[in-house]
C-alpha positions in Angstrom: 90.7 104.5 112.9 91.6 102.5 110.0 91.6 98.5 109.5 95.1 96.9 110.3 96.8 95.2 107.2 99.9 93.3 106.6 102.7 95.3 105.2 106.0 94.4 103.1 109.3 95.0 104.8 112.8 93.8 104.5 113.3 90.5 106.2 115.5 90.9 109.2 116.7 87.7 111.1 118.7 89.9 113.7 115.4 92.1 114.3 113.4 88.8 114.7 115.8 87.5 117.3 115.4 90.8 119.3 111.6 90.2 119.2 112.3 86.6 120.2 114.4 87.6 123.3 111.6 90.2 124.3 109.1 87.4 124.2 111.2 85.2 126.2 111.6 87.6 128.7 108.1 88.6 129.2 107.3 84.8 129.2 110.0 84.5 132.2 108.5 87.5 133.9 104.9 86.2 133.7 106.3 83.2 135.7 107.4 85.5 138.6 106.0 84.6 142.0 103.6 86.9 143.5 102.0 88.5 140.2 98.4 88.8 140.1 96.5 86.8 137.3 95.8 90.2 135.4 99.4 91.1 135.3 100.4 87.7 134.1 97.8 88.0 131.4 99.3 91.1 130.3 102.9 89.8 130.2 101.7 86.4 128.4 100.0 88.9 125.7 103.0 91.0 125.2 105.1 87.8 124.9 102.7 86.7 122.2 102.9 90.1 120.4 106.5 90.0 120.3 106.8 86.3 119.1 104.4 87.1 116.3 106.3 90.0 115.4 109.6 87.8 115.4 107.8 85.6 112.7 106.8 88.1 110.7 109.8 90.2 110.8 111.8 87.1 109.6 109.2 86.7 106.8 109.5 90.4 105.7 106.3 91.7 107.0 104.6 93.7 109.9 101.1 94.5 110.8 100.0 98.1 110.8 98.4 99.7 113.5 94.4 99.7 113.4 91.4 97.9 114.1 92.1 94.4 114.2 95.6 94.5 114.5 96.1 91.9 117.5 94.1 89.3 115.6 95.7 89.9 112.2 99.2 90.0 114.0 98.3 86.1 115.3 96.6 84.9 111.9 99.5 86.3 109.8 102.4 84.9 112.0 100.6 81.6 112.2 100.3 81.5 108.4 104.2 81.2 108.3 104.9 78.4 110.7 104.7 74.8 109.7 101.5 72.6 110.8 98.0 72.9 111.6 97.8 76.0 113.8 94.2 76.8 114.0 93.5 75.4 117.5 96.6 77.4 118.4 95.1 80.5 117.0 91.9 79.9 118.9 93.8 79.6 122.2 95.9 82.5 121.7 92.9 84.5 120.8 90.9 83.7 123.9 94.1 84.6 126.0 94.1 87.9 124.1 90.3 88.5 124.8 91.0 87.7 128.7 93.9 90.2 128.4 91.4 92.8 127.0 88.9 92.1 130.0 91.9 92.4 132.5 93.1 95.6 130.9 90.2 97.5 129.7 87.2 96.3 132.0 89.1 95.1 135.1 87.4 91.9 135.0 88.6 88.8 137.1 91.2 86.6 135.2 91.1 83.0 136.4 94.3 81.2 137.3 93.3 78.3 135.2 93.1 80.6 132.5 96.4 81.7 133.0 97.8 78.2 132.8 96.0 77.8 129.4 97.4 80.9 128.0 100.9 80.4 129.3 100.7 77.0 127.6 99.8 78.4 124.2 102.1 81.3 124.6 105.0 78.7 125.1 103.9 76.8 122.1 104.1 79.8 120.0 107.7 80.6 121.3 108.7 77.2 120.3 107.2 77.8 116.7 108.7 81.0 116.6 112.2 80.1 117.7 112.1 77.3 114.9 111.0 79.6 112.2 113.4 82.2 113.1 116.3 80.0 113.6 117.0 81.1 117.0 
């Protein structure tokens, strides 16, 4: 497999809003009662990916499939939003790593880590809404 890269595409605010709506849905679904921590982790990660895709689509970019795509997507999207996002990047990347453990290694996911992931994901969605203008 090749390394992921940022590609130039057309800027599309309507498409970006669709990604944002999807991110909002995933975030809301992650709050549903009775979900296991691994399921919540997967939904929160999906919300993060959709929010990043919204920012990138609005900026006229996308991340190609390949090695490192998820981290590159986070970095590229956060480069477009206002403010110091280094700590948010670290928190979202930690959430991504926990999602990987839940998805690929059937590891335990602590409820406390879900709360942290939800907070970081909600912060990203707020930034994405501000950037896209939705």
